[in-house]
N, C-alpha and C positions, 0 to 999 in steps of 0.2 A: 541520485547517486550514480556517477558515471565511472565505469571501469573498462579498461581496454581488454581486448580479446585474450591477451596473454597473461592477464592478472590471475592470481591463484584461483583455481577452479573451485576450491572449497568455498571461497567467498562468492564467486560467480554463481555456483550452483545453489547455494543457500540464500545469500542476501539478495542477489539480483532477481532470482526466481521469486522470492518472497515479495519483492517490490512489484514485480510484474503482476502477480496474483492480486496484490493489494489494490493496484490501480484498476484492475478489471472488476473486482467485487468490493464495493465500499458503500458506506452510508453512516448515519448517525442515529443512535437510539439512547434515550435517557430514561432510566427507571424501568426498563423492560427486561423481563427474564426470559430465558430460553432453556429448554431441557438439555441441550447438548453443549452449549458454549461454556467454557470454564471461566472462573473469575479472572478478570484481567490483571488486577494488581499483583497477583502471585508472581508472575514472570517479570512484570515491570520493575519490581523492587531489585532485580538483579542488575539493572542498568544504572549508570551514573545519572544523577539528578540534573535538572536544569536545561535539558535539550528543548529547543523551540519546535522540533518536529519529532513525533512519536508514531510508530507503526506497530500494530499488533495483528497477528494472524493465528487463529486457532484452526489449522488445516484439518485436524482430526475431527472437529465438529462439522466442518464443511463436508468432509468425506462421508460422514455418517448421516447427512441430511438427505431428505427425499429429493430435494432439488438436484443434488449432485448425482444421485442414483439414476437420474434420467440422462446423464451424459453418455454418449455413445462409447462403448468399451474401447474402441480403437482410436478415440479422439484424445490423445495424450496432451497434457499441458506443459510438456517440456519445451525448453528454449531451443531455437535453431542455432546451436552453438557447437562447433566441432570440439572445442576444449572441454565443454561440459560433457559431451558424449564420451570423451576419453576418460574423464573423471569417473563417470558412472561405470564404464568398462573396467577400470582399475580398482575401484573400491566397492562396487555393488550398490552404491547409494543412489536412490532416485527420490528427489524431493517430493514428487507427487504422492509416493507411497510411504516413504520413511520419515518425512518431516511432519512433526505434530504441531508444534507451536514456534512462533518466531516473534521477537520484539526487536525493533530497530530504533535507535536514538541518533538523531542527526543534528549537527551544528553547522552554521555557515562556514564557508571555506576559510574565512579569516580567523576562526577560533583556533587557538593553539592549546587550550587547556585539555581537550579530550581528543583532538583529531576530528575529522569530518564525520565519521560514522562508527557506531558500535552496534554489532548484531549479536544477539544471543538466541540460540535455537535448541529446542528439545526434540528428540527423535530417536531413531534406531540407527546407530552408527557402528560400523565394523572398525573399531579403534585401531586394530593392528594393520588392516589394509590402508586405512587413511594415513596412519603414521608412515608406512612404507612409501605411499604416494607422495606425502609431504617431504620426506627426506630426499626424494629424487628431484623435487621441484624447488626446494629452498634450503634453509639451514636451520639448525636447532639452537635455541637459546633457553636459559632457565630464568624465570621471573616469578616472584611471588609464590614460590613453591610449586610452580607448574612448568611443564615443558611448553615452550612457545616456538612455533614454526614461523620463521620470517621469510616472506616472499617478496621479490622485487615487484614494484608497480611501474609500468612503463609510462603512465600518464603524469607522473610527478617524481620527486626525488626519494621520498621515504618508502619503507616497506609496508606490507600488511602483516599483522600479527594474528595467528590462529592458535587457539589453545583449547584443550578439553578441560572443562570445569569438573565434570564427572563423566561416567561412561555414557550418559544419555544427554549431556548438555555441552554445547560447544560455543565458544566466543570468537568473534572476528572483530578486530579493532583496526581501524584505518590509521596506522601509525606503527612505530617501532616498539611499543610497549603496551602492557595490559594493566598498568598500575591504576588507571582510572576506574577499572572494574571494582576495585577494592577500597578506593578512597572517596568516591563521590556518590555512593549509594545512600538513599534515605527513603523511609516510608512516609515522611511528611509530604503533604501536597500543598500546604498553604503558600510556600515560597516557590512552587513549581507549577506555573500556569497550565502547561500541557498535561501534566500528570493530574492536576485537579480536574480537568475536563475528562480525562480518562476514567476517573473514579465514578463517573455517571454512566459508564458504558458497559456494565456487567453483562447486559444481554446481547452485546455485539460479538459475532464470531470474528469479525475483522474491522479494523478501523485505522484511519490516518488522521492525525491532529497536527496542524501546523500554523504557526504564526505567519501571517502574510508579510513578506519582506517589502521594504519601501519600493514603490513603483517609480520608474524613471519619468522625467518630465513628458516625454513623448514615447508612448509604448504601443500605439496603434500601428496598423500596417502602413509602412512608409512614413511613420511619424505623424499621421493624420488621425485626429480624434476630436470628439466634442468635449468641451470643458465640463459639461454636466456629467457625461459618462465617466470622464477621468476622475472627477471628484467623488462620484458614486463608487467607483472601483477602489479608490484610496480609502474610503470609509470602512472597508472590510478589513478587520484586524486579525481575525482567526477564522480558519476553515476546519470543520470537523466532518470526516467522511467515515462511514462504517457500513457493514453489511450483516444481515441476520437471515439465515434460512428460516422460513415460516411455512410449514406444510410443504406442498410441492413447489412453492415459489421462493424467490429470494427478494427480501425487502431491502431497498437501497435508499439512502437518504444523504443529502448534502446540506450542511448547515453553515451559514456565514454569520459572523458576529460583527455588527457595524458599530460605528462610533456613537450613534444615537438611534432612538426609535424612529425619528423622522427619516434618517437615511435608510433604515431597514424597510420602512413603508415604501419609499421610492424604489428601492431595489426589488421588492416584491412586485410592484407595478411593472417594472422593466422586464422581469422574468415572465410575467403573464403575457406581455406583448410579444416576447420572443417565442413563447409557446404558440401563440396565435399564428405568427409567421411560419413556425415549423409545421403546424398542422396544414396551413395553406400550401406549403411547399410539397408535403406528402400527397396532398389531394390533386396536385397539378397533373395534367395529361402527360407532360414530359416525364415526370417521376413514375407515373403508372406504367408507361411504356418501357422504361429502362430498368425498373426494379423488379426483382422476383416477387410475385404476389404474396407468398408466405411471409417474406421479410417485410414487405410493405404493411401487411395486416398486423404483424407483431409490433412494429414501430408505431403504427397508428394507435393501437390499443394502449401501448406504453405511454405515449404522449397524452392521449385523452384521459387516461387514468391517473396521471401524475397530479400530486397535490402540492400547491405552493401556499405556505402559511407564514404568518409573521406574529411574533410575540416579543414585545419590548424591542430590544436591539437585535434580535435573532430572526433570520429568515431561513426557512427550511423547505427543501424539495424532497418529497417522498415518491418513490417509484416502485412498483411491483414488477419483478422480472419473472416471467413464466418459463417452464422448461423448454418451450418452443425455441428459446434463444440458442440452445445447444445445436439445433438442426439448421441454423442459418449459416451463411458464408459461402454457399455454392454460387456458381456463376449466374449472372442475370440472364434472362431470356427475353431479349428485346422483341417487341412485336412490330411488324411492318404493315 
């Protein structure tokens, strides 16, 4: 989901931040329960049905986890965005502290039925301050019995629609209206492939489910690629990503659904080869000289401990992230 710097900050601060966290912490868990994560379908049913991409974040569960408690107190997860800073200053809203749950439904750009993106967020919002901020940045409309704030989007023609569904729930619709919030909802999963997959993820604190779009004829660097690799990539129809705090660690998984079990077995073999090359790269003298020793040890343990499994047409990568990850990111200390 791409938005310009001047697009409404309510959308940038909630939706874009949510996507950023989702991409940082993701995995796939089926039939696993966790003490903190809330049932996923509860908030998903507030979205229009049929989206090929769904994102769910239970940030309250992540904040309550032991893994998150290891995060340095001064290491904020805010975005480096001047507009978002202005939004926080004007409204007092900080997504890292005040945002509890977010769901995102996204359609391809060509879809006209719902717009490109619908976001629904639960949290603590100062409704009066946000209304005052919104009135300064956009204009007010009335739809479906709700006040709707319309904000111009510089990256395309139509506006963004922002509305409170109640004091603790806000909706952001990529388009000029919120009618889809009330006409396309359904609890049924049979005719909604993404939601059907989400029904198996009650133990995940975060997830991203997406149908893989058709790949172009030449999608490798410079258009170069092997035919075998291209066919293998095209065999992946769905990707499921989710994350679950478990003890002091964060368990992350990536699952791909292929056309057939034969394709899945070939994909598993390719991933094992990539892991072998990755481990060799980390063990090389050049990497050891240029990389911080703590970071090198963390990534070596992560890569060595990763599990690659295959069942029928599904291939899954499981990785355990330890709290050491919070302390990485400092400058490397090259040795001479």
